[in-house]
Wavefront OBJ file of the C-alpha trace (Angstrom):
o trace
v 78.537 -30.726 126.264
v 76.964 -27.726 128.094
v 78.207 -23.976 127.705
v 80.937 -24.217 130.783
v 82.916 -21.362 131.915
v 86.407 -20.824 130.588
v 88.077 -21.597 134.280
v 86.000 -24.945 134.520
v 86.415 -26.186 131.288
v 90.683 -25.292 131.784
v 90.116 -27.358 135.546
v 88.691 -30.313 133.473
v 91.274 -30.706 131.594
v 93.757 -30.449 133.523
v 91.934 -33.551 135.919
v 91.883 -35.052 132.197
v 95.573 -34.584 131.647
v 96.610 -36.396 134.893
v 94.205 -39.359 134.573
v 96.100 -39.638 131.077
v 99.517 -39.396 132.613
v 98.684 -41.467 136.104
v 97.535 -44.601 133.542
v 95.011 -45.865 135.446
v 92.498 -45.744 133.098
v 91.684 -48.498 130.322
v 92.376 -47.692 127.040
v 88.908 -47.340 126.123
v 88.523 -45.144 129.032
v 92.226 -43.224 127.860
v 91.079 -42.871 124.090
v 87.116 -41.251 125.427
v 89.448 -38.716 127.699
v 91.620 -37.511 124.809
v 88.765 -36.676 122.384
v 86.682 -35.497 125.598
v 90.111 -33.126 126.264
v 90.670 -31.890 122.767
v 86.803 -30.638 122.475
v 87.067 -29.214 125.231
v 90.959 -27.061 124.261
v 89.112 -26.307 120.976
v 86.586 -24.566 122.801
v 88.931 -22.577 125.090
v 90.747 -22.067 122.143
v 87.809 -20.348 120.478
v 86.405 -18.427 123.592
v 90.560 -17.036 124.000
v 90.481 -16.216 120.502
v 87.289 -14.130 120.882
v 88.022 -12.681 124.061
v 91.286 -11.483 122.389
v 89.263 -9.760 119.559
v 86.875 -8.013 121.913
v 89.506 -6.359 123.934
v 92.259 -5.311 120.850
v 89.172 -3.238 120.090
v 89.369 0.145 121.725
v 87.075 3.308 121.362
v 88.154 6.244 119.344
v 87.170 9.670 120.276
v 85.167 9.713 117.198
v 83.123 6.738 118.659
v 83.997 4.800 116.312
v 85.881 1.220 117.311
v 89.129 0.214 115.604
v 91.896 -2.231 115.924
v 94.240 -2.022 118.890
v 97.770 -1.590 117.757
v 101.175 -0.987 119.048
v 103.178 1.410 117.670
v 105.925 0.256 116.613
v 109.185 2.843 117.646
l 1 2 3 4 5 6 7 8 9 10 11 12 13 14 15 16 17 18 19 20 21 22 23 24 25 26 27 28 29 30 31 32 33 34 35 36 37 38 39 40 41 42 43 44 45 46 47 48 49 50 51 52 53 54 55 56 57 58 59 60 61 62 63 64 65 66 67 68 69 70 71 72 73
């Protein structure tokens, strides 16, 4: 699967789910769509994890990158 943007993958996942929910596809096609969808879900999850890790890094005053933490009250 070529590199797709998160939004494109999400749209493809939604379309596959609609097809599967409608029940208008045969068993073999359903299995292929399910497998394809699960691969896209993993790619989206990896992209979200990477984005979360990137966002959780902040630049301190001394220039070091550190993990962002929310102070407890």
